[in-house]
N, C-alpha and C positions, 0 to 999 in steps of 0.2 A: 315679695322678695324675702329670702331667709336672712335672719340676723347673723351677725358675725359669729356669735357663740354657736349657733346651729350649724353654720358652715364649717367651723373649726371641729365640732363634734363629728360631723359627717366625714370630713377629711381624715380625722383621727381614726374613726372606725374603719374607713376604707383602707388606710395604711395598715391597721392591725390585721384586718382580714387578708390583705395582700402578704403581709409578713408571715402570718400563720400558714397561708397556702404555700408560700415559698419554702418555709421550713418543712412542711409536709412533703413537698416535691423533693427537696434536698435529701430528706431522710430516705425516701423511697429510692432515689437515685444512688445514695450511698449503699443501700442494701444490694441493689442490682450490681453495682460496680465492684464491691469489695467482699461480698459474702463468700465467694470461692477462696479467696486469699485468706480470709479470717478462719475459715474452716480448716485449711491446711495448717495454719499456725497452731490452732488449738489441737488438731489431730496429731501434729508432730510431737506435741508434749504429752497429750493424754492417751493417745493410741486407742481410743475408743470412739467409734462413730457417734454414739448417742451422747456421750459426755462432750465431745467436740461441738456437736450441734447445740447442746444446751449452753455452752460457753459463748458461742456466736450469738445465740438468741439473747443472752444476758448482755452482750456487748451492744447489740442494737436496742435493747431496752434502755441502756445508758444513753444512747443517741436520742431516743425519744424523750427521756427525762430532761435532757440538756439541750434540746433542739434549738432553743432561743438564744443560748449562750455559745453555740458552736461557731458563730461568726468570728470569734476570737481565735479559733484554731486555724493555723496556717496550712498544715498539711493533714488532711483528713485521713489519708492512707496510714501515715505513721501513727496518728492518734488512735485510730481504730486497732491497728496491730498492737500497740502498747496496751490498750484496754483489754483486748482479747488475750494477750499474753499474760497479763496480770490475773485475769479471771481464771485462765487455765492453770496458772501456778497455784492459785488459791485452792482449786480443786485437787491438785496434786498433793498439796500439803495436808489436805483432809484425808487422804488415803495413803496406804503404804505403797512403796514401790513394787511394781509388778513387771514381769518380762513383756517384751514386745508381743502384741497380738499377731497371730499368723496372718490375718487378713491385711494388717499394716505392711508386713514384710512382702506379702504377695503383691500389694499395690505398687511396690517399688520395682518389681521385676517387669521387664518389657513383655507385653503380650506377644504370643507367638514364639517365645523362646523354647527351644527343644527341652524336653522333660529332664534329661540328665544335666543339662546346663542350668536349668531353672533350679534344680535341687542344690547344685553347687553354689549358685548365686544366693540362694536362700540361706545356706549355711554361712556364707560370707557376710550377708546382711545381718543375720542374728549376732554373729561375732562382733561386727562393727557397732551395732546398736547396744549390745551389752557393754562394750568398752566406752561408748559415748555416755551411757548411764553412770559409769564409774568416774567420769571426769568431774572436777570441781564444778559447782553450780554455775558460776559466771562463765567459765570456759564452755560448758555445755550449752548455755543459753546463746552465746554469740555464735557458736558453731552451728546450732540449729537454725538460727535466724539467717546466717550467711549462706549455708549450704542448701537447706530445704526451702527457705522462703526467698532466697536470692536478694536479700536486702543489702544495700551498700553500707560501708562503715558509718557514714553520717546518719543514715536511718537507724541503724542498730544503736548508735550512741544515744539518739533521742528516745528509743524504745526502752533501753535499760538505764538511762540516766547517767551515762559515763561520757568521758571525752573520746574523740575519735582515736587519739593515740592509745588510750587505754583499751579500746576495742581492738585495734590492730595488734597490740601486745597479747591480749587474751586469745585472739584468733590464732596467732602464731604458736602460743603455748599449747592450745587445744589440739591443733593439727599435728604438732611435733609429738606430743604425748600420745595421741591416738595412733599415729604412724608407728611409733616405737612399740607400743603395746600389741598392735596387730602383727608386726614383724616378729616379735617375740613369740607370739602364738602360732606362727607359721603361715600367716597370710601376707601376701604381697600385692 
């Protein structure tokens, strides 16, 4: 018969192996469930497929580095969006602002749209994206998270570290300012 210490060591190693396996499975599941969302978050900020992919990879590297402490995270989706958002912002800070990539604007136009209408929609998208770029940083952030990523105010509040009331105020100001600027430029 095994001694108490041997049994305890065996049980401990079994638990550690089970915990490691669960962490590995959870990380793989997180990648499968959230990679598309995280790519959209990064791409909406960076407007570059390769940079967005790099930001998402960096986010999942963070998951792997912290996989044993992720049990303290209540909402993985929001945590991952926040990590990806911050990584994308870091990348933006390292480079100067540049206009929207044509492939990004093209991805926003519905497939099968007639050519003349697609050109007009493309012009409108470029104008809207240029005006979004001119918004104050926090207003731009909440507008992108709300409109492009369809996060609710509670999720946005957790991502940017503000209260829900502050997020609602920022969203209101961003939408109002954007609407006024586009109307002034002749877009309705």
